C-alpha positions as CSV (number, residue, x, y, z in Angstrom):
1,M,-22.1,-52.5,-42.2
2,R,-22.1,-55.5,-34.8
3,L,-19.8,-58.2,-35.8
4,D,-21.0,-59.8,-32.8
5,K,-21.8,-56.6,-31.0
6,T,-18.1,-56.2,-31.2
7,M,-17.4,-56.1,-34.8
8,Y,-18.6,-54.5,-38.0
9,K,-21.9,-52.8,-37.9
10,M,-21.3,-50.8,-41.0
11,T,-19.7,-53.4,-43.0
12,F,-22.3,-54.8,-45.1
13,A,-23.8,-51.9,-45.0
14,V,-21.4,-53.7,-47.2
15,F,-20.7,-51.0,-49.1
16,A,-23.9,-50.0,-48.3
17,I,-21.8,-47.3,-46.9
18,G,-21.3,-45.1,-49.8
19,F,-20.8,-41.5,-48.8
20,A,-21.2,-38.2,-50.8
21,F,-19.9,-34.7,-50.4
22,V,-22.2,-32.3,-48.7
23,P,-21.5,-28.7,-49.7
24,G,-22.8,-27.1,-46.5
25,F,-24.4,-27.7,-43.1
26,C,-27.9,-26.7,-42.1
27,A,-27.8,-23.8,-39.6
28,E,-29.9,-25.7,-37.0
29,S,-27.6,-28.8,-37.0
30,R,-24.2,-29.8,-38.3
31,V,-24.7,-33.5,-37.5
32,A,-28.0,-34.1,-39.2
33,P,-26.8,-33.3,-42.8
34,I,-24.0,-35.7,-42.5
35,L,-26.2,-38.5,-41.3
36,R,-28.6,-37.7,-44.2
37,A,-25.7,-37.7,-46.6
38,I,-24.7,-41.2,-45.5
39,D,-28.4,-42.3,-45.9
40,D,-28.7,-40.7,-49.4
41,N,-25.8,-42.8,-50.5
42,Y,-26.6,-45.9,-48.5
43,K,-28.3,-47.6,-51.4
44,M,-26.3,-48.4,-54.5
45,K,-27.7,-47.3,-57.8
46,K,-27.7,-50.9,-59.2
47,D,-27.7,-54.4,-57.9
48,L,-24.2,-55.9,-57.3
49,R,-22.2,-59.0,-56.5
50,A,-18.9,-59.0,-54.6
51,D,-16.5,-61.3,-52.8
52,V,-16.0,-60.7,-49.1
53,T,-13.2,-61.9,-46.9
54,L,-13.3,-61.8,-43.1
55,T,-10.0,-62.3,-41.3
56,Q,-10.8,-62.8,-37.6
57,Q,-8.0,-62.8,-35.0
58,R,-9.0,-64.1,-31.6
59,A,-6.6,-63.8,-28.6
60,E,-7.0,-67.4,-27.6
61,Q,-8.1,-69.1,-30.9
62,G,-5.8,-67.7,-33.5
63,T,-6.8,-66.6,-37.0
64,K,-9.9,-67.7,-38.9
65,I,-10.4,-66.7,-42.6
66,I,-14.0,-66.7,-44.0
67,D,-14.6,-66.2,-47.7
68,M,-18.1,-65.6,-49.1
69,S,-19.9,-64.5,-52.3
70,Y,-22.4,-61.8,-51.8
71,F,-25.3,-60.7,-54.0
72,R,-27.4,-57.6,-53.2
73,R,-30.5,-56.0,-54.5
74,D,-31.5,-52.8,-52.8
75,A,-34.9,-52.5,-54.5
76,D,-36.4,-54.8,-51.9
77,D,-33.5,-55.1,-49.5
78,A,-32.7,-58.7,-50.7
79,F,-29.4,-60.4,-50.4
80,L,-27.8,-63.8,-50.8
81,I,-24.6,-65.2,-49.3
82,V,-22.8,-68.3,-50.3
83,M,-19.9,-69.5,-48.1
84,N,-16.7,-70.5,-49.9
85,A,-14.4,-71.1,-47.0
86,P,-13.5,-72.5,-44.4
87,E,-14.1,-75.9,-45.7
88,N,-16.6,-76.9,-43.0
89,E,-18.9,-74.0,-44.1
90,K,-18.4,-74.4,-47.9
91,G,-21.7,-74.5,-49.7
92,N,-23.8,-73.2,-46.8
93,G,-25.7,-70.1,-47.5
94,Y,-28.1,-67.3,-46.4
95,L,-31.0,-65.8,-48.2
96,R,-33.0,-62.6,-47.2
97,V,-36.1,-61.7,-49.2
98,G,-38.6,-59.2,-47.7
99,D,-39.1,-60.0,-44.0
100,N,-37.9,-63.6,-44.5
101,F,-34.4,-64.8,-43.7
102,W,-33.3,-68.4,-44.3
103,M,-30.1,-70.3,-43.5
104,Y,-29.2,-73.2,-45.8
105,R,-27.2,-76.2,-44.8
106,R,-25.5,-78.1,-47.6
107,N,-24.9,-81.4,-45.7
108,T,-28.7,-81.7,-44.9
109,R,-30.0,-79.8,-47.9
110,T,-32.4,-78.0,-45.6
111,F,-33.6,-74.4,-45.1
112,Q,-34.2,-73.0,-41.7
113,H,-36.0,-69.8,-41.0
114,I,-33.8,-67.7,-38.7
115,N,-33.9,-64.3,-37.0
116,R,-31.7,-61.2,-37.5
117,D,-29.4,-62.2,-34.6
118,E,-28.2,-65.4,-36.3
119,S,-24.5,-65.7,-36.8
120,I,-23.2,-65.9,-40.4
121,G,-21.0,-68.8,-41.0
122,G,-19.9,-69.0,-37.4
123,S,-18.4,-65.6,-37.7
124,D,-19.0,-62.4,-35.7
125,A,-21.3,-61.2,-38.5
126,H,-25.1,-61.4,-38.1
127,S,-28.0,-61.1,-40.5
128,A,-28.8,-57.6,-39.1
129,D,-25.4,-56.5,-40.4
130,F,-26.6,-56.8,-44.0
131,E,-29.7,-54.7,-43.6
132,T,-30.0,-51.2,-45.0
133,R,-31.5,-49.2,-42.1
134,K,-31.2,-45.4,-42.2
135,L,-28.8,-43.8,-39.8
136,D,-31.0,-40.7,-39.8
137,E,-33.9,-42.8,-38.5
138,L,-31.9,-44.7,-35.9
139,Y,-29.7,-41.9,-34.4
140,G,-29.7,-38.2,-33.6
141,P,-27.1,-35.8,-32.4
142,V,-26.0,-35.7,-28.8
143,T,-26.2,-32.3,-27.1
144,D,-24.7,-30.8,-23.9
145,S,-26.6,-29.1,-21.1
146,S,-26.9,-25.9,-23.1
147,G,-28.4,-27.8,-26.1
148,T,-25.2,-27.5,-28.2
149,E,-24.3,-30.5,-30.3
150,K,-21.1,-32.4,-29.4
151,F,-19.4,-31.5,-32.6
152,S,-15.8,-30.5,-33.2
153,Q,-13.3,-30.1,-36.1
154,E,-9.9,-31.6,-35.5
155,L,-7.2,-33.8,-37.2
156,L,-7.2,-37.5,-37.4
157,G,-3.6,-38.1,-38.1
158,K,-3.0,-35.5,-40.8
159,V,-6.6,-35.5,-42.2
160,P,-9.0,-32.7,-41.2
161,V,-12.2,-34.3,-39.9
162,N,-15.5,-33.6,-38.2
163,K,-15.9,-35.4,-35.0
164,F,-19.5,-35.8,-33.6
165,E,-21.5,-37.9,-31.2
166,V,-24.9,-39.5,-31.8
167,K,-27.4,-41.4,-29.7
168,A,-30.1,-43.9,-30.6
169,K,-33.6,-42.8,-31.2
170,V,-34.9,-46.5,-31.2
171,N,-34.2,-49.5,-29.0
172,D,-33.2,-52.2,-31.5
173,V,-29.7,-51.0,-32.3
174,D,-26.5,-52.7,-31.2
175,Y,-24.9,-49.6,-29.8
176,P,-27.0,-46.8,-28.2
177,R,-24.2,-44.3,-28.6
178,Q,-21.5,-43.8,-31.2
179,I,-18.8,-41.3,-32.1
180,F,-17.9,-40.6,-35.8
181,W,-14.9,-39.1,-37.4
182,T,-15.7,-38.0,-41.0
183,R,-13.5,-36.2,-43.6
184,R,-14.3,-32.5,-43.9
185,D,-13.8,-32.4,-47.6
186,N,-16.1,-35.3,-48.6
187,N,-17.7,-36.8,-45.5
188,L,-16.1,-40.2,-45.8
189,L,-16.2,-42.1,-42.5
190,L,-12.7,-42.8,-41.3
191,K,-13.2,-43.9,-37.7
192,Q,-16.1,-45.0,-35.5
193,E,-16.4,-45.7,-31.8
194,S,-19.4,-47.7,-30.5
195,Y,-20.5,-47.5,-26.8
196,S,-22.9,-49.5,-24.7
197,L,-25.7,-47.9,-22.7
198,S,-23.5,-47.7,-19.7
199,G,-20.9,-45.8,-21.7
200,T,-18.4,-48.6,-22.1
201,L,-16.4,-48.5,-25.3
202,M,-17.2,-51.8,-27.1
203,Q,-15.7,-51.4,-30.6
204,T,-13.5,-49.1,-32.6
205,A,-13.7,-49.3,-36.4
206,Y,-11.3,-47.8,-39.0
207,F,-12.2,-47.5,-42.7
208,L,-8.9,-47.8,-44.3
209,K,-9.5,-48.0,-48.0
210,F,-12.3,-46.9,-50.4
211,A,-13.2,-47.6,-54.0
212,E,-15.6,-45.7,-56.2
213,V,-18.5,-47.8,-57.6
214,E,-21.3,-46.3,-59.5
215,G,-20.7,-42.9,-57.9
216,R,-20.6,-44.3,-54.4
217,Y,-17.5,-44.6,-52.2
218,V,-17.3,-48.2,-51.0
219,P,-15.2,-49.0,-47.9
220,V,-13.3,-52.0,-49.4
221,K,-10.9,-52.5,-46.4
222,Q,-12.1,-52.1,-42.8
223,L,-10.6,-52.9,-39.4
224,F,-12.8,-53.7,-36.4
225,I,-11.3,-53.8,-33.0
226,D,-13.0,-55.5,-30.1
227,E,-12.5,-53.2,-27.1
228,F,-14.4,-55.4,-24.7
229,E,-12.5,-58.7,-25.3
230,K,-9.0,-57.4,-25.8
231,G,-6.9,-59.0,-28.5
232,N,-9.8,-59.7,-30.8
233,K,-10.1,-57.9,-34.2
234,T,-11.5,-58.5,-37.6
235,I,-10.4,-57.2,-41.1
236,V,-13.1,-57.0,-43.7
237,E,-12.0,-56.8,-47.3
238,I,-14.4,-56.5,-50.3
239,S,-13.2,-57.3,-53.9
240,N,-14.4,-58.1,-57.4
241,I,-17.4,-55.7,-57.0
242,V,-19.6,-56.0,-60.1
243,P,-22.6,-53.6,-60.3
244,G,-25.5,-54.4,-62.6
245,R,-28.9,-55.9,-62.6
246,L,-29.2,-59.3,-61.1
247,E,-31.8,-61.8,-62.3
248,D,-34.7,-62.4,-60.0
249,K,-33.9,-66.1,-59.8
250,I,-30.7,-65.3,-57.8
251,F,-32.7,-64.4,-54.8
252,T,-34.5,-67.7,-54.5
253,K,-34.0,-70.9,-52.5
254,A,-33.6,-72.9,-55.7
255,Y,-30.7,-70.8,-56.9
256,L,-28.9,-71.0,-53.5
257,E,-29.4,-74.8,-53.4
258,N,-28.0,-75.1,-56.9
259,L,-24.9,-73.0,-56.1
260,S,-24.2,-75.2,-53.1
261,K,-24.0,-78.4,-55.2
């Protein structure tokens, strides 16, 4: 749910991207109901924990694998991340509660208050990638000179999809313009292109595999291609998803510090 403004903005929308079937479109708009469907299923029914693996391939730096444990509570948009690999990041962590976001460093046993642009574990992911902001509030449909939405029905490979374009309604988004390809039968997002204000294609994302969790479809394997810096890409894999109420103590500095020992 960026990945460095070049990778994964709907990743941690981790699974925050659960999507549901919408039986019909509103007469006034075909795009708006799909965005609302995504938002309606953006929040999981229960807290959850999961393991997340990022495999980053850089043209000049080779491959880097990042493993982390992830805990999420949608009731107050809280999450906790503990790094498991690589070795130089092991034990470090990140905690978000309310409007506060902290980074924990195991070697100094200190917490630092950081902003939403902070890199997670030296990866392309940022704290903002873990937020649960509503698409319907951030984006609206793009229309042509006649006021008609840029919406079409076509095939993505052999899969019937709806293709549509959206533009930002607010300023604090990574990409002011995006194009989505969603399945016609259940509105699962299969492909996403993200553009800069000037119209440059910055990132292409493919949602390759889904798992059903508590009535939500979680994208458990995703591919993000950096279109600006050619040769760079990231694969995001989510596993061991366990829904269920998490204790309040998990979302505390003391708990994160204890995990890192």
